[in-house]
C-alpha positions as CSV (number, residue, x, y, z in Angstrom):
1,X,19.4,10.7,20.2
2,X,21.2,8.4,22.7
3,X,18.0,8.2,24.8
4,X,15.2,8.1,22.2
5,X,12.7,6.6,24.6
6,X,13.3,9.2,27.3
7,X,11.3,12.4,26.6
8,X,12.9,14.2,29.4
9,X,16.5,13.6,28.3
10,X,18.7,16.5,27.4
11,X,22.0,16.0,25.6
12,X,24.5,18.8,25.1
13,X,26.0,19.4,21.7
14,X,29.2,17.4,21.2
15,X,31.0,20.3,19.6
16,X,30.7,23.7,18.0
17,X,27.7,24.0,15.6
18,X,28.7,25.4,12.2
19,X,25.9,27.8,11.2
20,X,27.4,28.3,7.7
21,X,26.8,24.6,7.0
22,X,23.3,25.0,8.5
23,X,24.1,22.5,11.2
24,X,21.8,22.5,14.2
25,X,21.5,20.7,17.5
26,X,18.5,20.2,19.7
27,X,19.2,18.9,23.2
28,X,15.9,16.9,23.3
29,X,15.1,15.1,20.1
30,X,11.4,15.3,20.8
31,X,11.6,19.1,20.4
32,X,13.1,19.2,16.9
33,X,9.9,20.5,15.3
34,X,9.0,22.7,18.3
35,X,12.4,24.3,17.9
36,X,11.7,25.2,14.3
37,X,13.9,22.6,12.6
38,X,13.1,19.8,10.2
39,X,15.0,16.6,9.6
40,X,14.1,16.7,5.9
41,X,17.0,17.5,3.5
42,X,14.3,18.4,1.0
43,X,15.1,15.4,-1.3
44,X,12.2,15.1,-3.8
45,X,10.1,12.0,-3.8
46,X,10.3,9.8,-6.9
47,X,7.6,7.8,-8.7
48,X,8.5,5.1,-11.2
49,X,6.1,3.6,-13.7
50,X,6.6,0.0,-14.7
51,X,7.0,-0.4,-18.5
52,X,6.0,-3.8,-19.6
53,X,7.7,-5.5,-16.7
54,X,11.1,-4.8,-18.2
55,X,12.0,-1.2,-17.2
56,X,10.8,1.8,-15.2
57,X,10.1,5.4,-16.3
58,X,10.6,8.3,-13.8
59,X,7.2,10.1,-13.9
60,X,7.8,12.1,-10.7
61,X,7.6,15.6,-12.2
62,X,4.9,14.7,-14.7
63,X,2.6,13.4,-12.0
64,X,3.3,16.1,-9.4
65,X,4.4,13.5,-6.9
66,X,7.9,14.9,-6.6
67,X,7.1,16.6,-3.2
68,X,10.0,17.7,-1.0
69,X,7.9,17.3,2.2
70,X,10.0,14.5,3.7
71,X,7.7,11.6,2.8
72,X,7.7,8.8,5.3
73,X,5.3,6.2,3.9
74,X,3.0,5.5,1.0
75,X,-0.3,3.6,0.8
76,X,-2.0,2.5,-2.5
77,X,-5.8,2.1,-2.8
78,X,-8.8,3.2,-4.8
79,X,-10.5,6.3,-3.4
80,X,-13.5,5.9,-5.6
81,X,-13.7,2.0,-5.9
82,X,-12.9,2.1,-9.6
83,X,-10.0,-0.3,-9.4
84,X,-7.4,2.4,-10.2
85,X,-4.7,2.5,-7.5
86,X,-4.5,6.0,-6.0
87,X,-1.7,7.0,-3.6
88,X,-1.7,8.5,-0.1
89,X,1.7,9.9,1.1
90,X,2.3,10.7,4.7
91,X,4.9,13.4,5.3
92,X,6.9,14.9,8.2
93,X,6.8,18.3,6.6
94,X,4.9,20.2,3.9
95,X,1.5,19.1,5.1
96,X,0.8,15.7,6.8
97,X,-0.9,14.0,3.9
98,X,-0.8,14.2,0.1
99,X,-3.4,12.4,-2.0
100,X,-2.8,11.6,-5.6
101,X,-5.6,10.5,-7.9
102,X,-4.8,7.9,-10.6
103,X,-6.0,9.3,-13.9
104,X,-4.4,6.8,-16.2
105,X,-6.8,5.2,-18.7
106,X,-9.3,2.8,-17.1
107,X,-8.4,-0.9,-17.4
108,X,-10.0,-4.0,-15.9
109,X,-9.1,-5.2,-12.4
110,X,-10.1,-7.6,-9.6
111,X,-9.7,-7.1,-5.8
112,X,-9.8,-10.0,-3.4
113,X,-10.4,-10.1,0.3
114,X,-10.4,-13.3,2.3
115,X,-12.6,-14.7,5.1
116,X,-10.7,-17.5,6.9
117,X,-12.4,-20.3,8.8
118,X,-9.6,-22.8,9.6
119,X,-7.0,-20.1,8.8
120,X,-6.8,-16.7,10.5
121,X,-9.8,-14.6,9.9
122,X,-8.2,-12.3,7.3
123,X,-6.3,-15.0,5.5
124,X,-3.0,-13.3,6.2
125,X,-0.3,-15.5,4.8
126,X,-2.4,-16.9,1.9
127,X,-1.0,-17.1,-1.6
128,X,-3.3,-16.2,-4.5
129,X,-2.5,-17.2,-8.1
130,X,-4.8,-15.7,-10.8
131,X,-4.7,-17.1,-14.4
132,X,-5.6,-14.4,-16.9
133,X,-5.4,-15.1,-20.6
134,X,-3.0,-18.0,-19.8
135,X,-0.7,-15.7,-17.7
136,X,-0.3,-16.3,-14.0
137,X,-0.3,-13.4,-11.6
138,X,0.8,-14.1,-8.0
139,X,-0.1,-12.1,-4.9
140,X,0.4,-12.9,-1.2
141,X,-1.9,-11.6,1.5
142,X,0.4,-9.6,3.6
143,X,-0.9,-6.1,4.3
144,X,2.1,-3.8,4.0
145,X,3.0,-1.8,7.1
146,X,5.0,1.4,7.2
147,X,5.5,4.4,9.4
148,X,2.1,5.0,11.0
149,X,0.3,3.4,8.1
150,X,-1.0,0.1,6.8
151,X,-2.5,-0.9,3.5
152,X,-5.9,-2.5,3.2
153,X,-5.9,-6.3,3.5
154,X,-6.7,-6.9,-0.1
155,X,-5.0,-8.5,-3.1
156,X,-5.2,-6.3,-6.2
157,X,-4.9,-7.8,-9.7
158,X,-4.5,-5.6,-12.7
159,X,-6.1,-7.4,-15.7
160,X,-5.5,-4.9,-18.6
161,X,-8.0,-5.9,-21.3
162,X,-9.2,-9.2,-19.8
163,X,-12.8,-9.2,-18.6
164,X,-12.4,-12.1,-16.3
165,X,-10.0,-14.2,-14.2
166,X,-10.1,-17.7,-15.7
167,X,-9.1,-19.3,-12.4
168,X,-8.1,-18.1,-9.0
169,X,-6.1,-20.5,-6.8
170,X,-5.9,-19.7,-3.1
171,X,-3.4,-21.6,-0.8
172,X,-4.6,-20.9,2.7
173,X,-2.4,-20.8,5.8
174,X,-4.4,-23.9,7.0
175,X,-3.0,-25.9,4.1
176,X,-6.2,-25.9,2.1
177,X,-6.1,-25.2,-1.6
178,X,-9.2,-23.6,-3.1
179,X,-9.7,-23.1,-6.9
180,X,-12.4,-20.8,-8.2
181,X,-13.3,-20.4,-11.9
182,X,-14.4,-17.5,-14.2
183,X,-14.4,-14.5,-11.8
184,X,-15.8,-11.4,-13.5
185,X,-13.5,-8.4,-13.7
186,X,-14.1,-5.0,-12.2
187,X,-15.3,-6.2,-8.8
188,X,-14.2,-6.5,-5.2
189,X,-14.9,-10.0,-3.9
190,X,-14.6,-11.8,-0.6
191,X,-13.6,-15.5,-0.7
192,X,-14.8,-17.7,2.1
193,X,-12.5,-20.5,3.1
194,X,-15.4,-22.6,4.4
195,X,-17.3,-22.8,1.2
196,X,-16.8,-24.1,-2.3
197,X,-17.5,-23.0,-5.9
198,X,-19.8,-20.0,-6.5
199,X,-21.0,-20.1,-2.9
200,X,-17.6,-19.1,-1.7
201,X,-17.7,-15.8,-3.6
202,X,-19.3,-12.6,-2.3
203,X,-19.3,-9.5,-4.5
204,X,-18.9,-6.4,-2.4
205,X,-21.1,-3.4,-3.2
206,X,-19.1,-0.1,-3.0
207,X,-19.6,1.5,0.4
208,X,-20.9,-1.8,2.0
209,X,-19.2,-3.0,5.2
210,X,-17.7,-6.5,4.8
211,X,-19.3,-8.8,7.3
212,X,-16.8,-10.9,9.4
């Protein structure tokens, strides 16, 4: 691996390979899979469920997410636009993609996309604070990047039994602060930095392309 950017490099083994320990050496790191080897040590993936914000429960086996396929990244998003966060796992072995559908009981939710005017177009860097039944939930608009993957540029708010967000404060990268009131739950909305009040809110119909 001393020349990871050189696909033609070949490096001799530094010593004797111990077959009993299942050691292996491939002179060109780009040929590891071609040579029939896998970097995975078959550690099983783990999934932890947040319990009331105070503890975590290991639900890996119960949910079937404990794959040993050498997971490299994970992306959360709703496959069916029902607000429940499903999971896509990218692997180096055991099949390139695993998709896990969220079948937990349906609760209320709100997803927010941004349309910047003075700020960058996607509102990256904005801070969103939702007030729900007197509780504040904070999200920051930074789409998570991982190995060959990127999450959607949306802020997701789980609302439990609440049917609306009492207020949503957006602090844009431009320095502007925008406050919107009484957003109905169970919707994906786009907030326009250049507008105020209800005119700034566009409800996205499932399957519809968001206009820039």
